VEXLUMMAR-85659 format. One line per field, with one value per atom (N, C-alpha, C, CB): x, z, y; residue number from 1. Coordinates in steps of 0.05 Angstrom, whole numbers, plus 5000, padded with zeros to 4 digits. Glycine has a CB too. Example, Ala and Ser with C-alpha at 12.3 -4.5 7.8 and 13.67 -1.06 7.14 Angstrom:
REM VEXLUMMAR-85659
east (5264  5246  5264  5226  5257  5273  5258  5282)
up (5156  5156  5156  5181  5142  5143  5157  5114)
north (4886  4910  4934  4911  4955  4979  5001  4988)
n (1  1  1  1  2  2  2  2)
//
This chain:
REM VEXLUMMAR-85659
east (4626  4617  4607  4641  4583  4571  4584  4541  4586  4598  4579  4605  4591  4576  4558  4594  4534  4517  4532  4492  4522  4536  4538  4522  4516  4516  4538  4490  4542  4563  4590  4560  4593  4619  4625  4618  4606  4610  4618  4586  4604  4610  4639  4591  4647  4674  4694  4678  4689  4707  4709  4698  4686  4687  4701  4659  4697  4710  4740  4700  4748  4776  4789  4781  4775  4786  4788  4768  4768  4769  4792  4743  4797  4819  4845  4818  4848  4873  4877  4872  4855  4858  4867  4831  4858  4866  4896  4850  4907  4935  4953  4940  4942  4958  4965  4943  4991  4999  4988  5029  4979  4969  4991  4958  4984  5003  5009  4993  5034  5043  5045  5070  5024  5023  5047  4997  5054  5077  5103  5082  5107  5131  5129  5134  5105  5102  5108  5073  5098  5103  5133  5087  5147  5176  5190  5187  5181  5193  5187  5184  5162  5154  5171  5124  5174  5189  5218  5188  5230  5257  5259  5268  5239  5238  5236  5216  5219  5215  5241  5192  5255  5280  5300  5292  5301  5319  5310  5318  5284  5273  5283  5242  5281  5290  5320  5282  5335  5364  5372  5377  5356  5362  5350  5352  5326  5312  5327  5284  5344  5359  5377  5376  5385  5403  5388  5425  5361  5345  5330  5325  5330  5315  5296  5334  5272  5253  5237  5233  5221  5203  5175  5204  5162  5135  5117  5132  5097  5078  5051  5074  5042  5018  4996  5024  4972  4949  4927  4939  4919  4898  4873  4906  4852  4828  4803  4824  4793  4767  4745  4760  4724  4703  4676  4704  4657  4629  4615  4614  4591  4576  4572  4549  4572  4569  4596  4553  4617  4645  4658  4645  4646  4658  4678  4637  4699  4718  4705  4741  4715  4706  4730  4692  4731  4754  4777  4762  4800  4824  4842  4839  4839  4856  4884  4858  4902  4929  4949  4932  4971  4992  5019  4994  5030  5056  5076  5052  5101  5122  5144  5133  5152  5173  5196  5161  5219  5240  5237  5269  5238  5231  5251  5203  5256  5272  5263  5302  5271  5265  5289  5257  5285  5307  5302  5308  5323  5321  5349  5304  5353  5378  5372  5393  5384  5380  5389  5394  5375  5382  5407  5358  5424  5447  5439  5470  5457  5451  5444  5474  5421  5413  5398  5436  5395  5381  5353  5397  5335  5308  5309  5290  5294  5294  5283  5277  5297  5288  5265  5312  5248  5225  5233  5202  5227  5232  5213  5229  5223  5207  5211  5214  5191  5193  5200  5166  5220  5229  5223  5260  5211  5204  5216  5173  5224  5233  5217  5264  5202  5185  5201  5166  5192  5205  5188  5211  5162  5144  5116  5142  5102  5074  5058  5071  5040  5024  5042  5004  5064  5082  5102  5066  5103  5122  5140  5107  5163  5182  5170  5209  5170  5159  5173  5159  5158  5169  5171  5152  5189  5192  5166  5212  5147  5122  5101  5111  5107  5087  5086  5095  5063  5059  5046  5041  5053  5040  5010  5053  4995  4966  4960  4952  4936  4928  4930  4900  4923  4922  4947  4898  4967  4992  5006  5011  5021  5037  5058  5052  5063  5082  5111  5078  5129  5157  5169  5173  5160  5169  5144  5188  5142  5118  5126  5097  5110  5116  5117  5096  5134  5135  5114  5164  5097  5073  5078  5055  5101  5107  5119  5124  5124  5138  5125  5142  5098  5084  5090  5054  5103  5110  5137  5108  5153  5179  5176  5194  5195  5192  5188  5217  5200  5197  5169  5217  5153  5126  5104  5123  5111  5091  5071  5104  5081  5064  5042  5080  5044  5024  4999  5036  5000  4978  4969  4987  4945  4934  4932  4906  4943  4943  4927  4972  4913  4897  4901  4867  4901  4904  4877  4916  4875  4850  4848  4847  4871  4871  4887  4842  4886  4901  4888  4901  4905  4895  4913  4893  4902  4917  4914  4908  4936  4935  4955  4941  4946  4963  4977  4984  4962  4973  4991  4987  4996  5014  4998  5036  5003  4989  5004  4986  4989  5001  4982  5012  4988  4971  4962  4987  4937  4926  4925  4897  4937  4938  4923  4967  4903  4888  4901  4858  4899  4911  4894  4940  4897  4885  4902  4855  4899  4914  4906  4911  4926  4920  4906  4946  4909  4897  4888  4916  4868  4857  4871  4826  4882  4897  4882  4926  4887  4873  4882  4878  4865  4872  4893  4847  4908  4928  4919  4957  4912  4901  4919  4872  4928  4946  4934  4975  4929  4918  4941  4896  4940  4959  4944  4984  4938  4921  4895  4936  4889  4864  4867  4854  4890  4895  4895  4921  4887  4888  4898  4860  4916  4927  4915  4958  4904  4890  4903  4860  4912  4923  4905  4953  4895  4877  4889  4850  4910  4922  4902  4947  4901  4883  4856  4880  4850  4824  4825  4812  4846  4849  4850  4873  4842  4844  4855  4817  4868  4879  4884  4905  4893  4900  4927  4877  4942  4968  4969  4992  4976  4980  5010  4971  5017  5045  5051  5050  5074  5084  5092  5107  5078  5083  5110  5062  5122  5148  5171  5151  5168  5191  5186  5196  5160  5154  5153  5174  5154  5153  5124  5164  5121  5095  5087  5095  5063  5053  5033  5040  5019  4997  4990  4972  4982  4974  4949  4997  4927  4902  4897  4878  4887  4881  4857  4905  4841  4818  4812  4793  4797  4789  4765  4783  4763  4741  4720  4750  4699  4678  4684  4675  4667  4670  4683  4642  4694  4706  4698  4737  4686  4677  4699  4651  4706  4728  4717  4749  4718  4709  4727  4708  4716  4731  4732  4719  4756  4758  4746  4787  4736  4723  4741  4714  4767  4786  4790  4812  4782  4785  4759  4797  4738  4712  4705  4690  4690  4679  4649  4685  4637  4609  4592  4600  4576  4558  4570  4552  4596  4609  4599  4639  4599  4593  4616  4588  4609  4629  4643  4617  4640  4653  4658  4636  4676  4680  4676  4708  4665  4661  4676  4630  4696  4711  4694  4739  4682  4664  4680  4642  4699  4715  4744  4703  4762  4790  4803  4804  4811  4822  4844  4799  4862  4884  4892  4908  4904  4914  4941  4894  4962  4989  4996  5009  5006  5015  5045  4999  5057  5086  5092  5100  5114  5122  5152  5114  5161  5190  5204  5195  5226  5242  5270  5244  5280  5305  5327  5304  5350  5373  5396  5381  5416  5439  5465  5438  5486  5514  5515  5523  5511  5505  5475  5515  5468  5440  5426  5438  5402  5386  5357  5397  5339  5310  5298  5296  5285  5272  5243  5286  5227  5198  5194  5181  5186  5184  5156  5206  5148  5122  5117  5117  5094  5086  5066  5074  5046  5025  5011  5005  4999  4981  4955  4995  4933  4907  4893  4889  4885  4872  4846  4891  4827  4801  4791  4781  4782  4772  4745  4792  4728  4702  4701  4677  4703  4703  4682  4732  4660  4638  4645  4613  4636  4640  4669  4632  4685  4712  4714  4732  4736  4740  4740  4765  4748  4748  4733  4777  4707  4691  4698  4662  4705  4712  4738  4689  4757  4783  4794  4803  4803  4818  4847  4805  4865  4893  4907  4906  4922  4938  4967  4928  4983  5012  5025  5022  5041  5054  5085  5046  5099  5128  5142  5135  5162  5176  5205  5162  5220  5248  5265  5247  5263  5279  5309  5270  5325  5354  5367  5365  5387  5400  5429  5402  5436  5463  5477  5462  5498  5511  5524  5531  5530  5542  5522  5564  5496  5475  5465  5486  5440  5428  5415  5406  5415  5403  5392  5423  5373  5362  5377  5332  5385  5399  5380  5425  5374  5356  5371  5339)
up (5932  5929  5901  5935  5899  5873  5859  5876  5832  5817  5815  5789  5809  5806  5781  5803  5782  5758  5734  5763  5710  5685  5683  5661  5690  5689  5706  5697  5730  5748  5736  5776  5724  5712  5689  5701  5673  5652  5663  5634  5685  5697  5707  5719  5720  5730  5707  5746  5685  5663  5651  5641  5648  5636  5654  5631  5680  5699  5698  5727  5696  5695  5670  5696  5648  5623  5624  5599  5636  5639  5656  5650  5679  5696  5682  5721  5666  5651  5631  5636  5618  5599  5612  5584  5637  5651  5658  5677  5661  5667  5644  5679  5619  5596  5594  5570  5592  5590  5564  5592  5565  5541  5520  5548  5495  5473  5468  5447  5467  5460  5430  5474  5416  5387  5374  5378  5383  5370  5373  5383  5396  5400  5382  5429  5380  5362  5333  5365  5324  5296  5292  5290  5312  5309  5306  5334  5321  5320  5293  5343  5283  5258  5235  5253  5236  5215  5214  5220  5238  5239  5228  5268  5234  5224  5194  5237  5182  5153  5140  5146  5151  5140  5140  5156  5162  5163  5143  5192  5140  5120  5092  5121  5084  5058  5054  5052  5075  5074  5068  5099  5080  5076  5049  5099  5042  5019  4993  5017  4993  4969  4960  4974  4978  4970  4968  4991  4965  4963  4937  4987  4924  4899  4904  4875  4892  4895  4869  4919  4869  4846  4854  4839  4837  4841  4820  4839  4830  4812  4814  4819  4791  4790  4775  4778  4787  4773  4771  4788  4747  4742  4733  4720  4749  4743  4741  4764  4716  4714  4727  4684  4738  4752  4740  4782  4743  4735  4758  4729  4753  4774  4799  4763  4797  4821  4834  4815  4824  4834  4826  4863  4808  4798  4776  4789  4771  4750  4723  4750  4707  4679  4661  4675  4645  4628  4643  4615  4629  4640  4656  4618  4654  4668  4656  4697  4671  4661  4683  4650  4677  4697  4688  4701  4706  4700  4721  4697  4714  4733  4728  4731  4750  4749  4768  4756  4762  4782  4794  4770  4820  4833  4854  4846  4857  4879  4886  4871  4909  4919  4915  4949  4904  4900  4919  4870  4933  4952  4959  4977  4958  4967  4989  4943  5013  5034  5025  5060  5035  5027  5042  5033  5028  5040  5054  5019  5070  5084  5064  5101  5069  5051  5026  5044  5021  4997  5004  4985  4984  4988  4989  4964  5008  5009  4984  5033  4975  4951  4957  4938  4937  4941  4935  4922  4954  4948  4926  4974  4909  4887  4884  4860  4871  4865  4835  4871  4829  4802  4793  4799  4770  4760  4733  4757  4729  4702  4696  4702  4673  4666  4659  4643  4669  4663  4645  4689  4652  4635  4634  4646  4613  4609  4603  4587  4621  4618  4612  4595  4626  4624  4602  4622  4586  4563  4566  4536  4553  4553  4536  4541  4546  4531  4505  4548  4485  4459  4457  4436  4438  4435  4429  4414  4415  4407  4429  4383  4452  4474  4488  4494  4489  4503  4530  4486  4550  4576  4575  4597  4589  4591  4608  4602  4605  4620  4650  4612  4659  4687  4698  4693  4681  4690  4710  4666  4729  4746  4730  4768  4738  4723  4729  4732  4709  4713  4737  4688  4741  4764  4778  4755  4804  4819  4847  4820  4861  4888  4907  4897  4927  4948  4969  4961  4977  4992  5021  4994  5033  5060  5062  5074  5039  5039  5056  5011  5058  5073  5103  5069  5113  5141  5147  5149  5127  5132  5147  5105  5164  5179  5162  5195  5138  5120  5108  5098  5109  5097  5118  5079  5143  5164  5166  5190  5162  5165  5143  5164  5122  5101  5108  5075  5132  5139  5168  5136  5174  5200  5211  5201  5234  5245  5271  5251  5274  5299  5308  5294  5334  5346  5346  5374  5333  5332  5355  5305  5367  5388  5381  5395  5399  5393  5370  5418  5356  5334  5329  5308  5317  5312  5282  5330  5270  5242  5237  5223  5224  5217  5242  5196  5265  5289  5305  5283  5296  5311  5322  5293  5347  5360  5356  5391  5355  5352  5357  5324  5346  5348  5321  5362  5319  5293  5293  5288  5272  5269  5243  5267  5245  5222  5211  5229  5185  5173  5150  5164  5144  5121  5114  5126  5090  5081  5097  5051  5103  5118  5100  5129  5074  5056  5031  5049  5018  4993  4969  4991  4952  4929  4904  4929  4882  4857  4846  4836  4833  4822  4799  4811  4795  4774  4754  4785  4730  4709  4684  4702  4675  4652  4632  4659  4607  4587  4568  4570  4560  4540  4523  4554  4499  4481  4495  4472  4498  4511  4541  4498  4552  4580  4595  4585  4620  4636  4664  4638  4674  4701  4719  4701  4742  4760  4787  4761  4797  4825  4840  4825  4863  4879  4905  4883  4905  4930  4948  4926  4973  4991  4992  4983  4976  4976  4985  4949  4999  5008  5039  4996  5050  5079  5083  5093  5106  5110  5139  5095  5143  5170  5168  5180  5189  5191  5216  5191  5214  5237  5243  5231  5268  5276  5299  5283  5298  5321  5342  5313  5364  5384  5398  5404  5396  5409  5392  5417  5365  5347  5328  5330  5325  5305  5277  5307  5273  5245  5235  5245  5209  5196  5190  5170  5200  5196  5173  5221  5169  5149  5142  5158  5118  5109  5091  5095  5100  5084  5075  5100  5050  5040  5021  5026  5021  5004  4997  5017  4975  4969  4986  4939  4995  5011  4993  5032  4987  4969  4940  4971  4922  4893  4879  4881  4855  4839  4810  4842  4799  4771  4753  4767  4733  4715  4687  4713  4677  4650  4630  4646  4609  4587  4564  4579  4555  4532  4507  4527  4489  4465  4449  4448  4448  4431  4442  4428  4467  4479  4481  4506  4468  4469  4441  4480  4440  4415  4414  4411  4391  4388  4408  4359  4423  4442  4470  4431  4473  4499  4517  4497  4543  4562  4563  4590  4569  4570  4597  4563  4614  4641  4651  4661  4669  4685  4714  4679  4729  4758  4774  4764  4789  4807  4832  4813  4835  4858  4882  4850  4876  4897  4888  4906  4905  4900  4927  4884  4932  4959  4956  4977  4975  4975  5003  4960  5006  5032  5027  5045  5041  5039  5065  5033  5063  5087  5085  5089  5109  5111  5127  5124  5121  5135  5140  5118  5160  5165  5144  5193  5134  5115  5127  5087  5127  5140  5119  5156  5124  5107  5123  5096  5109  5122  5111  5119  5127  5119  5111  5095  5129  5157  5162  5173  5186  5192  5198  5217  5186  5189  5183  5171  5198  5193  5188  5216  5165  5158  5152  5133  5159  5153  5126  5175  5106  5078  5067  5061  5045  5034  5027  5009  5034  5027  5005  5052  5006  4985  4986  4989  4963  4961  4947  4945  4960  4948  4942  4967  4917  4909  4894  4890  4896  4884  4875  4903  4850  4839  4825  4819  4828  4813  4799  4832  4772  4756  4735  4744  4739  4720  4694  4733  4671  4644  4635  4642  4649  4640  4624  4664  4612  4597  4615  4581  4640  4660  4685  4668  4686  4707  4735  4703  4737  4764  4760  4775  4777  4775  4802  4759  4805  4829  4821  4841  4835  4829  4854  4822  4849  4870  4863  4873  4882  4878  4901  4879  4893  4913  4909  4910  4932  4932  4943  4948  4928  4935  4926  4924  4932  4922  4930  4893  4955  4963  4963  4992  4952  4952  4962  4924  4979  4990  4979  5021  4971  4961  4980  4932  4993  5013  5001  5028  4975  4962  4946  4943  4949  4935  4911  4926  4904  4881  4862  4891  4837  4818  4794  4808  4780  4756  4732  4753  4714  4690  4666  4686  4652  4629  4604  4626)
north (4473  4501  4505  4520  4516  4521  4544  4525  4543  4564  4588  4555  4612  4636  4634  4661  4647  4647  4658  4664  4650  4658  4688  4647  4702  4731  4743  4743  4731  4741  4735  4729  4712  4705  4725  4677  4731  4751  4778  4753  4786  4811  4812  4818  4790  4789  4790  4763  4776  4776  4804  4756  4818  4844  4864  4854  4862  4880  4875  4877  4849  4843  4854  4813  4852  4863  4893  4855  4906  4935  4944  4946  4929  4936  4933  4918  4911  4907  4930  4880  4939  4960  4986  4965  4991  5015  5014  5018  4990  4987  4992  4960  4991  4996  5025  4987  5032  5060  5073  5063  5098  5111  5114  5138  5112  5114  5144  5100  5151  5178  5179  5185  5191  5190  5205  5203  5229  5242  5226  5270  5214  5197  5172  5189  5161  5138  5145  5127  5168  5176  5181  5202  5192  5196  5169  5210  5149  5123  5110  5105  5113  5102  5115  5106  5142  5155  5146  5185  5143  5133  5104  5134  5088  5061  5060  5045  5078  5078  5087  5097  5107  5115  5091  5138  5077  5053  5032  5042  5029  5009  5016  5009  5042  5050  5046  5079  5052  5049  5020  5059  5001  4973  4963  4956  4973  4963  4970  4975  4990  4997  4974  5021  4956  4934  4907  4932  4909  4885  4884  4883  4861  4857  4834  4851  4835  4813  4809  4819  4789  4783  4791  4752  4806  4815  4802  4846  4787  4774  4789  4743  4799  4815  4801  4843  4799  4788  4809  4762  4814  4834  4818  4855  4819  4803  4821  4782  4826  4840  4823  4845  4837  4824  4832  4832  4813  4819  4835  4793  4842  4858  4842  4866  4815  4798  4791  4772  4804  4801  4775  4805  4759  4735  4743  4715  4726  4733  4735  4712  4754  4757  4754  4785  4733  4729  4717  4755  4716  4702  4721  4690  4746  4764  4766  4755  4777  4782  4777  4812  4764  4757  4768  4726  4785  4798  4791  4828  4787  4782  4803  4753  4816  4836  4830  4864  4841  4844  4872  4840  4874  4899  4907  4897  4933  4943  4971  4943  4981  5008  5025  5007  5049  5069  5092  5078  5099  5122  5131  5115  5157  5169  5189  5182  5185  5204  5232  5196  5253  5280  5289  5299  5304  5316  5342  5320  5353  5378  5400  5386  5413  5435  5427  5451  5400  5391  5382  5368  5384  5374  5343  5383  5332  5302  5290  5293  5269  5255  5236  5240  5233  5215  5186  5223  5168  5140  5129  5123  5113  5102  5072  5116  5059  5031  5028  5016  5013  5008  4980  5015  4977  4950  4945  4948  4920  4911  4886  4905  4886  4864  4839  4872  4816  4791  4774  4776  4771  4755  4767  4726  4762  4770  4745  4792  4738  4713  4689  4717  4688  4664  4664  4641  4685  4686  4710  4686  4709  4731  4754  4722  4778  4801  4806  4826  4815  4822  4852  4810  4862  4891  4905  4896  4891  4904  4905  4890  4891  4890  4917  4868  4928  4954  4948  4973  4964  4960  4964  4978  4949  4953  4977  4928  4988  5012  5008  5021  4983  4978  4965  4960  4961  4949  4968  4943  4958  4975  4991  4959  5015  5032  5023  5062  5027  5020  5035  5025  5059  5075  5085  5099  5079  5088  5096  5065  5112  5121  5097  5142  5099  5079  5086  5077  5067  5075  5084  5051  5078  5087  5115  5067  5128  5153  5175  5163  5174  5194  5194  5192  5172  5170  5181  5141  5189  5201  5227  5205  5234  5259  5284  5263  5285  5308  5310  5307  5289  5289  5289  5265  5287  5283  5306  5278  5330  5354  5355  5379  5339  5339  5323  5328  5310  5292  5297  5263  5289  5290  5261  5304  5256  5229  5228  5220  5206  5201  5173  5207  5169  5143  5129  5144  5106  5091  5070  5077  5063  5044  5019  5036  4999  4974  4959  4956  4943  4927  4903  4944  4883  4858  4851  4835  4843  4835  4813  4859  4792  4769  4758  4777  4758  4746  4764  4722  4788  4807  4830  4817  4836  4858  4884  4853  4906  4932  4954  4934  4977  5001  5010  5024  5018  5027  5058  5016  5069  5098  5105  5109  5123  5132  5158  5138  5162  5186  5196  5180  5222  5234  5258  5242  5269  5292  5316  5296  5333  5358  5379  5369  5377  5396  5382  5419  5393  5381  5394  5385  5377  5387  5379  5376  5394  5387  5360  5409  5346  5319  5323  5305  5302  5302  5280  5295  5289  5272  5273  5280  5250  5249  5229  5242  5238  5220  5211  5234  5186  5175  5155  5162  5163  5147  5140  5121  5114  5106  5102  5081  5108  5104  5131  5089  5130  5154  5147  5167  5164  5161  5182  5162  5174  5193  5191  5187  5214  5216  5235  5225  5227  5244  5251  5229  5269  5276  5292  5293  5286  5299  5287  5327  5266  5253  5224  5255  5217  5189  5189  5175  5167  5162  5134  5166  5130  5104  5097  5102  5073  5062  5048  5043  5051  5038  5021  5058  4996  4978  4979  4949  4988  4991  4973  5021  4960  4945  4966  4926  4967  4988  4985  4989  4961  4956  4965  4927  4961  4967  4991  4942  4998  5019  5009  5041  4983  4972  4972  4943  4975  4975  4946  4992  4939  4912  4911  4901  4932  4933  4962  4916  4967  4993  4991  5008  5002  5003  5031  4991  5035  5062  5060  5075  5082  5083  5113  5070  5117  5144  5151  5148  5176  5185  5197  5207  5181  5191  5183  5221  5192  5186  5210  5180  5204  5225  5222  5224  5243  5243  5255  5259  5239  5246  5253  5224  5278  5284  5271  5315  5260  5248  5266  5220  5276  5294  5281  5301  5298  5288  5270  5311  5276  5260  5232  5275  5228  5201  5185  5204  5195  5181  5171  5199  5150  5140  5146  5110  5142  5148  5131  5143  5144  5130  5127  5103  5134  5132  5155  5132  5150  5171  5191  5159  5216  5237  5239  5263  5219  5219  5191  5236  5189  5164  5171  5151  5152  5157  5136  5156  5146  5128  5124  5139  5101  5096  5085  5077  5067  5055  5051  5027  5056  5051  5046  5074  5021  5014  4994  5004  4994  4975  4967  4987  4944  4935  4922  4914  4932  4922  4908  4945  4884  4869  4863  4842  4864  4860  4835  4885  4822  4797  4797  4772  4783  4781  4763  4770  4773  4758  4754  4772  4730  4724  4722  4697  4736  4735  4723  4763  4712  4700  4711  4669  4708  4716  4746  4699  4764  4760  4756  4784  4746  4741  4767  4722  4769  4794  4787  4817  4798  4794  4822  4779  4825  4850  4846  4863  4866  4865  4877  4880  4861  4870  4864  4856  4877  4872  4842  4889  4832  4805  4805  4791  4824  4825  4852  4802  4858  4881  4872  4905  4877  4871  4897  4853  4901  4926  4920  4943  4939  4936  4963  4922  4964  4990  4985  5003  5005  5005  5032  5001  5032  5057  5055  5062  5068  5068  5081  5082  5069  5079  5075  5108  5059  5054  5028  5054  5023  4998  4974  4999  4978  4956  4967  4947  4963  4976  4966  4971  4940  4929  4912  4911  4917  4904  4897  4921  4872  4863  4858  4838  4871  4868  4856  4896  4835  4821  4823  4792  4833  4834  4818  4864  4799  4782  4785  4752  4786  4790  4766  4816  4757  4732  4734  4707  4713  4711  4735  4709  4744  4767  4759  4776  4777  4774  4800  4766  4797  4820  4821  4818  4846  4851  4870  4862  4861  4878  4903  4862  4902  4925  4942  4916  4935  4950  4934  4977  4940  4926  4946  4906  4940  4958  4942  4979  4954  4942  4952  4947  4935  4943  4939  4927  4960  4958  4952  4984)
n (1  1  1  1  2  2  2  2  3  3  3  3  4  4  4  4  5  5  5  5  6  6  6  6  7  7  7  7  8  8  8  8  9  9  9  9  10  10  10  10  11  11  11  11  12  12  12  12  13  13  13  13  14  14  14  14  15  15  15  15  16  16  16  16  17  17  17  17  18  18  18  18  19  19  19  19  20  20  20  20  21  21  21  21  22  22  22  22  23  23  23  23  24  24  24  24  25  25  25  25  26  26  26  26  27  27  27  27  28  28  28  28  29  29  29  29  30  30  30  30  31  31  31  31  32  32  32  32  33  33  33  33  34  34  34  34  35  35  35  35  36  36  36  36  37  37  37  37  38  38  38  38  39  39  39  39  40  40  40  40  41  41  41  41  42  42  42  42  43  43  43  43  44  44  44  44  45  45  45  45  46  46  46  46  47  47  47  47  48  48  48  48  49  49  49  49  50  50  50  50  51  51  51  51  52  52  52  52  53  53  53  53  54  54  54  54  55  55  55  55  56  56  56  56  57  57  57  57  58  58  58  58  59  59  59  59  60  60  60  60  61  61  61  61  62  62  62  62  63  63  63  63  64  64  64  64  65  65  65  65  66  66  66  66  67  67  67  67  68  68  68  68  69  69  69  69  70  70  70  70  71  71  71  71  72  72  72  72  73  73  73  73  74  74  74  74  75  75  75  75  76  76  76  76  77  77  77  77  78  78  78  78  79  79  79  79  80  80  80  80  81  81  81  81  82  82  82  82  83  83  83  83  84  84  84  84  85  85  85  85  86  86  86  86  87  87  87  87  88  88  88  88  89  89  89  89  90  90  90  90  91  91  91  91  92  92  92  92  93  93  93  93  94  94  94  94  95  95  95  95  96  96  96  96  97  97  97  97  98  98  98  98  99  99  99  99  100  100  100  100  101  101  101  101  102  102  102  102  103  103  103  103  104  104  104  104  105  105  105  105  106  106  106  106  107  107  107  107  108  108  108  108  109  109  109  109  110  110  110  110  111  111  111  111  112  112  112  112  113  113  113  113  114  114  114  114  115  115  115  115  116  116  116  116  117  117  117  117  118  118  118  118  119  119  119  119  120  120  120  120  121  121  121  121  122  122  122  122  123  123  123  123  124  124  124  124  125  125  125  125  126  126  126  126  127  127  127  127  128  128  128  128  129  129  129  129  130  130  130  130  131  131  131  131  132  132  132  132  133  133  133  133  134  134  134  134  135  135  135  135  136  136  136  136  137  137  137  137  138  138  138  138  139  139  139  139  140  140  140  140  141  141  141  141  142  142  142  142  143  143  143  143  144  144  144  144  145  145  145  145  146  146  146  146  147  147  147  147  148  148  148  148  149  149  149  149  150  150  150  150  151  151  151  151  152  152  152  152  153  153  153  153  154  154  154  154  155  155  155  155  156  156  156  156  157  157  157  157  158  158  158  158  159  159  159  159  160  160  160  160  161  161  161  161  162  162  162  162  163  163  163  163  164  164  164  164  165  165  165  165  166  166  166  166  167  167  167  167  168  168  168  168  169  169  169  169  170  170  170  170  171  171  171  171  172  172  172  172  173  173  173  173  174  174  174  174  175  175  175  175  176  176  176  176  177  177  177  177  178  178  178  178  179  179  179  179  180  180  180  180  181  181  181  181  182  182  182  182  183  183  183  183  184  184  184  184  185  185  185  185  186  186  186  186  187  187  187  187  188  188  188  188  189  189  189  189  190  190  190  190  191  191  191  191  192  192  192  192  193  193  193  193  194  194  194  194  195  195  195  195  196  196  196  196  197  197  197  197  198  198  198  198  199  199  199  199  200  200  200  200  201  201  201  201  202  202  202  202  203  203  203  203  204  204  204  204  205  205  205  205  206  206  206  206  207  207  207  207  208  208  208  208  209  209  209  209  210  210  210  210  211  211  211  211  212  212  212  212  213  213  213  213  214  214  214  214  215  215  215  215  216  216  216  216  217  217  217  217  218  218  218  218  219  219  219  219  220  220  220  220  221  221  221  221  222  222  222  222  223  223  223  223  224  224  224  224  225  225  225  225  226  226  226  226  227  227  227  227  228  228  228  228  229  229  229  229  230  230  230  230  231  231  231  231  232  232  232  232  233  233  233  233  234  234  234  234  235  235  235  235  236  236  236  236  237  237  237  237  238  238  238  238  239  239  239  239  240  240  240  240  241  241  241  241  242  242  242  242  243  243  243  243  244  244  244  244  245  245  245  245  246  246  246  246  247  247  247  247  248  248  248  248  249  249  249  249  250  250  250  250  251  251  251  251  252  252  252  252  253  253  253  253  254  254  254  254  255  255  255  255  256  256  256  256  257  257  257  257  258  258  258  258  259  259  259  259  260  260  260  260  261  261  261  261  262  262  262  262  263  263  263  263  264  264  264  264  265  265  265  265  266  266  266  266  267  267  267  267  268  268  268  268  269  269  269  269  270  270  270  270  271  271  271  271  272  272  272  272  273  273  273  273  274  274  274  274  275  275  275  275  276  276  276  276  277  277  277  277  278  278  278  278  279  279  279  279  280  280  280  280  281  281  281  281  282  282  282  282  283  283  283  283  284  284  284  284  285  285  285  285  286  286  286  286  287  287  287  287)
//
């Protein structure tokens, strides 16, 4: 018996795939967000007793995206701080706490000052917007099925529900810029467990930042233009023993910024997390 023509084979394959897609039950987005929020709460409750090593590489780039100079390598001890809110109290914001261990392979000295682009000792934890108390601040849409790092799941798109004024803080030659309401992102969620597999975020459009006169030198432009700012966080299973437990924890963060008229116009930042240790009685950083 002769086989069907290739076109017929393709048609059969496409029809079969379409039929299979119809058999997939539709995703209930509100229910999925409830499950994700509960999972994030559980994640923070467990992460409070976990300490890891964060290795950060800051690499300036040329216009052709090739490395410029030697870059900077920082190693931190890191943990997540979060206390669940008691009845009648405002929920506390989860934060990331860092303690510097080495700078470019050497022990830091008292005179070493953090670089403008170094991670802050205390910074917001990126999954906090998925907590039930924060969910109303964002608009969520179902993007459909998605696969990342070999795991299948559901992709959820999000953006801020309202546009808020930027938060700009100057300190000597450094400036910190927070653009609430001007970012958009995507979350890859394991539809069976509600665990976060990946989180991508970027600014929507460009942002022009005026530079005060006291922070400019002769001939410098009076503004900086943030053209691109994007990041991608990936999570991986980490196994602990005595007692046995497997948790999905951050594996890496890849970030890229293009800021015209800044001291570092193009920067690629890589953060890798390793050496996870669990403390059953809780963990903390001692300064």
